[in-house]
N, C-alpha and C positions, 0 to 999 in steps of 0.2 A: 242446302238446297232451298228453293223457294217454297214456302208453305202452300199446301193445296187449299182449295176452297173449303174442304171439310174441316180444316184445322184453323180457319180464320179466327173463330171465337175462342179457341183453346189458349190463345195468348193471354186473354183476360183471366181465365180460370184454367190454367194448364192441368191436364190430367196426368201427364207423364213428364217428369222433370229430370234432367241430367245435369250434374255439376262435375266438370273436369278441372281438377286442381293440379297445376304444375308446381311441384314442390322442389325447392332448391336441393341439389344433390352435392355431395362432396366432390370437389375437383380431383382430389388425390385418390379416394377410395370408392367413390360412386354411391355411397350410402345416403339414405334419406329417412327422416323420422316420420314422414307422412303427417305432418302437423295439421294440415288443413282438414283432412278427413277425421283426425282425432278430435278436432274441435266441433265436429258436427255429428255426434253419435245419435242424437234424437232424430235428425233428418235422415240419416243413413239407415237407421234400423227400424224406425216406427212406421215408415211409409213404404209399401211394397211397390209403389209406382215411381219411386225416386231412386236414381242411381248416382252415387258419389264415387267417381273414379279418379284415383290419384295417378299422376304421371311423373314419377320421380326420375326423370331422365334429362334434366336441364344442365347437368354438369358440363362446363366448357362450352355451352351454347348461349350465344347472345340473343337479345330480343325478348327475354322473359318467358320463352316457350321451350319446348323440347324438340324444336326443329320440325322436320317433316312428319314425325310421329304425331305431333299435336294436331296438325291439319288432317291427317288420315283418321285420327280418332273422332274429330268433329264430323267428318264426312260420314263415317260409319254410323254414328249415333243419330245423325240427321237423315239417314237414308230411309227410303220407303220400305216398309216391312211386308214380306210375303206377297209381293205383287200389288199391294194396295197403294193408293195415292197418299196415304197418311204416313208421316215419318215415325220412326221408332219413338222419338221423344218430341213433345210439342215445343219445349223450350230447353235450350242448352246454355248453361253458364260456363264460361271459360275463365277461371281464376288464375292469373299469372303470378309469377314471383314478383318481388318488389322491382318495379321498373326504374331504369335510369332515364335521364332526360331524352336520350337519343334512341331508345329502344322502342320501336313502333311496329314491330312485326305482328303484334296482336291484331292490327288492322287487316292482315292477310289471312285471318282465320275466322273472323266474326263479321256480322253486319252492323251491329250497334256496339259502340265502345263506351263503357262507363268507367270514369276515372274517379277513384275514391281518395280523398285528400284529408288527412287529419288536421285539426286546427293548429295554428302556430308553427307551420312548417316552413315559413319563409315570408319575405316581404312581397310587395305588389309586383316586383320584377319577375317573380317566379312564373306568373301566368303569361308573361310576354315572351318568355324564352321559347326558342324553337324546340320541337320534339314531340313528346307524347300528346301534348295538348292540341296539336294540329290535327290529329286523327280522332279526337274525342268528341262524342256527341252530347254526353251529359256528364256533369261534374257533381259528385256527391261529397259534401263536407261531413265527415263522420264525427261521432262523439260530441254532438251539439247538445250537451246537457251539463247540469251542475256548474262546476267552476270553470268549465271550458266553453260555456255558452257564449260569452262575450268574444273570446278568441275565435270561435267558429264563425260568428257573424262577421267579424273583421276579415277573416280569410275568404268567406263567401263573397263579400263586397269586392275584394281584390281580384278574385278570379272572374266575377261577373263583368267587371270593368275591362279586364284583359280580353275576355271573349268578345265583348261588344266591339272593342277596338279591332281585334283580329278579323272578325266577320266583316266589318266595314272595309278593311283593307282588301280582303279577298274579293269582295264584290266590285270594288273600284278597279281592280286589275283585270276584270273581265273585259273582252273586246266590246266596243259599243254596239256592234251588230249581233252580239251573242244572244241566243235565245235562252241560255242557261245562266242564271245568276244565283246558283245554289252554293251554300257552304257544305261542309261535310255532314251536317245534320239534315240535308235535304231542303235547304232554303229557310227553315225556321230558325229563329235565334236560339243559340245553344243555352241551356239553362244550368244554373247552379242551385242545388237543393240542399238544405240543411237536414241532416238525418241523425237519428240516435237509435242504436240497437237496444239501449237500455230502456228507453221510454216508448219507442216505436214512432217517434216524431218523424214525419216526412217520408216514411216508407211507402205509404199508399200513393202519395204524390209522385214519388220516384218511379214506382211501377207504372203508373198511368202515363208518365212522361216517356218512358221507354217504349210503351205500346204505341204512343203517338208518333214517335220517331220511326218506328217500324212501319206503321201504316203509311206515312209519307213516302218512305222508300219504295214500298210496293206500288203506290199510285204513280210515282214519277218514273218508275223503271230502274231506279238506282240499285235496288236489291239485286236484280238479275245482272246488272252491269258489274256490281261488286264481285259476284261469283265468277264471272268470266275473267275479271282481272286477277282474282286470287288463284284460279286454276293456272293461268299463264305464269304467274309469279312462281308457284311451286314447281311447275314443269321445268322452268329454266334453272331454278335452284337445284333441283334433282339432277339436271343435266350437268351443271357445273360440278356437283359432288361426284358424279360418276366419272367425269373426265379427269378430275383431280386424282381419284382413286386409281384409275387405270394408268395414268401417267406415272404416279408414284410406284406402282407395281413394276412397270416397265423400267423405271430408273433403278430400282433396287435390284432387279435381275441383271441389268447391264453393268451396274457399278461394282459387282463382284469380280468382273473380268479385269485382267491386267491392263491398266491404261496405257495408251500409246502416245508418246510425246510427239508433237508436231515440231519439226525442225525449224519452221518459220514462225512459230508462235511467239508473239511479242512478250509473253509471260514466261518463256522458257528460261530456266536458271535464275529466276528472280523470286523474291519472297512476296511480291505484290500480287494479290489475287484480284480478279476483275470485280467490279461492283456487283452487288446482288442482282440488279436489273439486267446487266450485261450477261452475267452468268446464267440467269434464267432464260434469256433469249438464245444463248448458245445451247443450253440443254434442250430447249424446245426444238431447235433446228436439228440437233442430232437425233432426237426421237422421231421426228418426221422423216428424216432421211433413212433411218433404219426400219421404219414401219412400227406402228403401234398395235400391239396385240390386244384385242378385246375379248370379252367372255360373253357367252350366251346365257340364257336363263338357267341352264344346267351346270354352269361353271366351266364349260369347255372353252378352250382358247380358239379364237378365230383370227388368224393372222391377216392383217390388212396392210398391203404394200401401197405406198404412195404412187400416183400415176406417173 
């Protein structure tokens, strides 16, 4: 939710901080070691105004998140407390699992996307590829110290050049009469910052850059527009999930009945099954003709016959 006026300065020195860690879970057994919270014992235990919440539910879910549950958690932590205008937490960090190139669902949960890249992870073409970099506002090159300093500087130069090229292309594709020539960072050039958790290099600069991006989003109205887009995205995703669940339940209940062979079926007495797309269309047609039973909030069935 959009920060209230009373919380404007809290981003500079946040009083209440939440960290949501989506930890990889076993696809087979669902277990998770909660490694992210384990690595932050000082932050989690020494500060009573800091919440570190693991979300070990990412098994089988693409996008680097735990699906709808991650969005719901972010909304709950950012909700105003006790009828006040101030949210429960001034700043919420969402740390995802290791993202692949095409997993960009993080942009549907947060307002500012920070991409952390270790040095030596690839050549200059890495930054030009489609995917997560397209929704990134700030890139942090990590481990920029010691023997990795030179490699970190080279990686930073590669990504900075790629971002400048991409931002230029995005602006050139805007219509000539368009009043908006903003990239995902709100119009400002996206930055690449060298950081080191060992020495503290670049951390203050990184935080100030994140605050600057947020301020630009608020002033341009992009912050509120992002939230409307995210709400619509998760509404439709929930809708698709519910429809799929109800259709599968209906199919499983009808598939136990003895099938009736169609005398005129072109597939009768043959070993050739219809292609998956054709079979899916046939299944959908059968379900619509027989009526799809839905369930209310109490789990009771509501038969719904087609008109």
